[in-house]
N, C-alpha and C positions, 0 to 999 in steps of 0.2 A: 519640598520647601517654600517655592516661590506662589503654589496655588493656595498655601496655609495662609502666607501672607496675604494675598489677593482677598481670603475668605474674612480674614480679620479686618480689611480696608473697608470691605461692602458692609459688614456689619456693626463698623464703629461708623460708616457714613450712614446707614439705616438708624442706628441709635439716634445719632444728631438726628435725623430729618424727622425722625417720631416725636424727639421732644421739643422741637422748634415750633411741629405741629401743636401740641397739648399747650405748649406755653401760649400761642397765637388763640387758644380755645378759653382763655382767661385774661383776654383783654379789654374785653368790652361787656361781659354779662355781669358783671357788680353794677354797672352804670345801666345798660341797657333794661334789666330788670326791674327797676324803678318806675320809669314812667306810666304804665300801666295801672298802679299801685299806688300812686301817688297822691291819688285823690282819700284813699285809707290812711296814707301817713301823715296826710294834713289834717284830717279829722282826729284821729287819734291824737296828737301832740298840740291840736288845735294852733297850725300854722296857716299865715298868709300864703298865698300863690307864690308870692314873690322868695318868701322863707323857701318854699317849698323846692321852688327851683333852682335853690341855693345848694341843695342836695345834689343837684347834677352839676352844679356849676362849682362847687369846691374841688371834686378829683381834677377838674380842670386847670383850677388854679394851682394846684399841686404837680400837675404834669408840668408846668410854666415854671416853678420854682426847682423843681427837681434835676427835670430835662440837661441843665446845662452843668449839672454834678454828675449825671451817670457815666458821660465818656469819660470823665476824670478817675471816679472810682474805678468803671472798668479797666483802666489800663495801670492802675496802682496794683488790684489783686486780683485780673483778669473778668474776662467779660462774663465768662460763662459762671464763677462764682458769684457775681455782682446780680447774674439774673435769678439766681437760686436765692438770694439773701431778697429780693424783689418779690418772689412768689412767696416768700413765708410771711413778709411784711404784708402782701395782698391777702392771705388766708387769714391772718389777725384781725384786719381789716374788716374782714365781713363777718368773723364771729364775733367780734364784739359791738357791730354795729346793729346786730340782729338782739342788743338785751333791752331794756324797758326805757333806759334811759335816755333822753332827748342827748345830753352831752355825750354820751357815748355814740350815738347816732353819726352825732357829726364829725369825733373823733375816729371812728371807724372808716369813715367816708374819705376822711384826711388819709388815713391808713393806704386804703386803697388806689385812692390818687397817687400816692408815692410807687406803692408796686406795681400799678401799671405803668406807670411814667417810665420807669426803668426797662421795661419790656419793651415798650413802644419806641425807644431810642436806639437801643442796643441790638434789637432784632436784626434792624437793617444792614446794620456794620458786622455783626456776626455772619450773616449769610454772605457778605460781599469778601469778607476774608477767607472764611472756609469752604466757600461754596462759591464761588467768582464765575465759574462756566456754568453755573445755572440760576443765575441771579433774575433774569425774569422770571421762569418757571415757578423757583423758591419765591418770589414776592408774589406771583399768582396765587400760589396754595395757600401761602401764612394768611395773607389778606381775607381770603374766599373762607379759611376757617374762623377766623376772625368775626367776619360779617357772619358768618352762617350759626355761630354760636351767640352773637349777639340777637340776631332773630330768634333763636330758640329761648332766649334767656326772654325776652316781651312776651312770647306767645304762652309762655307757661307761667309766667307769675300769677295772672288771674287764676286759671286751673290750680295750682298750687295755695293759692293762699284762700279761695272760695272752696274750690269745686273739693278739693282732699282736707277742706277745714284747718288748714294747717296757721292762716292768719299770714299777714307781709312781713314780720320779724322770719318764722320757721322757711317760708316760701323763698326768702334771699338768702337765708342760712345755707342752703341746698349746695349753692356754688363752691363753697368752703371745699366740697369733699373734690370737685373738678381740680380746685388749685393742688390740693394735698398728691390728688394722682400725677399731676404735672411735675410737682417737686420730685417726687418719686422715680419719674421715667428720667429726671434731669441729673440725677447722681452720679452716673458713669460720666458726664462729661467733664463732672470736678474731679474723677479721677485720672482722668487722661490729661485736661487743658484747664483745670479749675485754677492755678497760679500763673497761667502766661497771661502777660500783657497782651493787650489785642493788638497795639502797634507801636514799634519802635521808630515810626520815620517822625521828625521833627519838620517836615518839610510843608505845613499845612497847618500853622497854628490857628487856634480859635479868633484871633483878631482878623485876621485875613478872611475868614468865613463873615464876620461879624461887617466886616466893611465892603463886602460883595453886594451889587445892587442885585445880580442875580440871584444871591442866596436870601436876601429880602424877598424879591418875588415868589421863590418857593416857599418860604416861611407864611409869606401873605393869604397864597394859595391855599398849604394846608389847612392853616387859622380858618379862614372866610367859608370853607368848606365843613370844617369842622363845627362851626357856629350853626350852620343850618343842619347838619347832622345831629346835634347833640339837642337843639332846638325841638327840632320835631320828634326824636327820642323823648323827649320829656314832656311836650305839649301836644303831640300831634292826637293821642285819645279823647284830649278832652275838646281839640277842636271838633274832631269827627262826630264826639257824642251833643256836641252844640249844633251839628248838621242832621241831630233827631235819628242817630244810630246809637245801639245798648251800648254798653262800656263794653261787654266781653267781647262781642263783632268789632268794638276800636281796637280793642287790644290785640284781637287775632288780625287785624289790618295791618297794626303797625309789624307785627311779625312776619305776614306774607311779604310787607312791603320790603323788609329785609331781606328774605327768602328769594324776591325777586331779581334783588342787587346781587346777587352770588353771580349770574354767570357774566356781568359787566366786571365785576370785581376780579373775577379768575382771568380775563381775557384782555383785560386793559393793559396791566404790566408787558405783556406778550407783543399786543400789537406796540405799544410805547419801545419796546427795546428793538422793534424790527425797523421803525420809521427815523426817517433822518430828524425830523423835529416832531413834538408832540402837539403842536398850534389846533391841526385841525380837529384833536380828540378832544381840547379843551372847549372848542366851541359848540361842539355836538353835545358833550356832558351839558355847560351852562344853559343850552336851551331847551334840554329837556328839562332841568331843573325850574327853569322859570316856567315853561307854559304848565308844570306839574304845580306849582306854588300859585299861577294865576288862577287855577282851576279851583284850587280849593277857595280862594279869594271869592269867585264868582258864585261858589256853591252848584248844588245839581240834584239828579238824582243817582240812584246808587251805582247805575254803571257807568255814569260820568265820574263818581267819587274813586272806583275803581281803576277807571282810566289816568285820574291823576296819580293815585298811589302807586301805578304802574311804572309811570314817568320818573315820581319822586324817586323810588327803587331803583330803577337802572342808572340813574342820575347817581346817587348817594353810593353805590357800590364801583363806578369807573372813577367818582373824584376822589375818594379817601386810596384807591390802590393807585390812582395816575399820582395823588401827591406824595405816597411813598416811594413810587419808583422813581420820582424826580430826584431823590435823595440820592440813590445809587448812580441814575444817570447824569447828574449834575458835579459828579465828584468823580476825580481819577484814582483816588484810593481809599484804603479802610480808615484810614487816619481822618482824610479830608469828609469822607462819608459820614464818621462819630460825629463829627464839628459841625458838619451842617444838620445831621439828624438832631444833635442837641439843639442848635439854634431854633430850628424848625419848629420842634416841637415844646420849646421855650416858650419863644414869643408868639408863636402860631396857638399854640393853647391857652394863652393869655387874651388873645383875642378870642378864642371860642368860647373862655370862661365867660364871657358878656350875655352869651346868646340865652341859655335857660331863664338865667335871672331876667332879664332885661324884656323877656319874652313875657314872661309872669309878671314884672312889674307894669310894663304897660296894657295888659290886661284886667289886674287889680284898676288901675286908674279908668278905662274905659267900657269895662266890663262887656267888652264885645272882643273878638278876634279879628277885625277886619285890620285895625292901625298893626299889631304884632305881624301878621301874615303880610302886608305890605313891607314891613321892614324888612322881612327874610328876600321878598323880592329884590328890593335894591342891594342886600349883600349878595345875591344870585347877581346882576349885574356888574359890582365890584370884582367879584370871582373870578370873570370872565374875563375883564380889562385884565388884572393882575396876570390872571393864568396864560395870557397870549405872551407874554414875556416871560414867565417860567418855562413855557416851549419851547424857549430858543435852543437851539445845536451850540450849546456851549457850556464850558465848566464853570464853577463858581470861582476857580483861581484867576479865569477870565482869557483860558485857551478855549479856542474853537477845536471840536471835535472832528 
């Protein structure tokens, strides 16, 4: 009897982890697949660079709008059911974005932002609640999967659209199948936990988190690193092409940059959990980013370009997983984690949303990539300063660890 119970528990835990992995696989491809084909989208729909950049900006705006609501909805109907509904919204968004209507392109993109925001916010608190003994490891696993599929989506966009002659619409539509698979794998969690609120603890209301200086530092660190990530995802292929490299090669450079990020994505939360504070990790990550961006500004031969891509990739992986690790490390309870997650991914992604649009608009006005790259360098410096504060050994409730 006891052995059977243990087998059931192992199976339940395994299905939960598998579900988390497949949900994480859907939290970036619908966005990162756009960058390599943004030129085709812009041409087909006669969009300006700023308007094309808005395709990447719009999901981030919905991250900002939806993120504060996700913990409330999760507490009302259960995290598991809320995440499932987010997957359905994401799948609908991917589907209608691939129609021929420009209106539905942006409507579908808004749905994509809504669905991803729910997963972004609730996965960290769900892990803290249901797998608290594996917080660092599970954060490493799901952020690595998220980064891996983001890279895969970037690399496959041009081959799917041009190599297989699917066009950009069908090339983007294929990610709806991955979303459907994740939803099917998540159904067992609805049967077991679907109607359980994630927290009945009233000890950390949202107002106390929003009033915390440390919470704002965590929020801005996440926002600034996301500004850099989504700006490079949207425009790096165009920047690389301006350095006399072919578009397919530029698409694969973007993809490889994200694959390069996977080791640092995986290791950063494990290192962060073991350290008393994470200030040294913030400094190393920021320096890698700044050197890589400065290299893009200076230009150079193919070897130097690959070196810059390597540094930016390692910094991207480290910064996103460190930002998400801060949510668990700077909070004492699942409720506090959910509130901090909602805040950081609301205000933080509002900062990030300015990135692709602003970088595209600067290029429209200057017809040169130097000023946009310089702006990204300035953001990297600010990320370093804010990150040092976020890396302190404290909780957002004001208590020292």
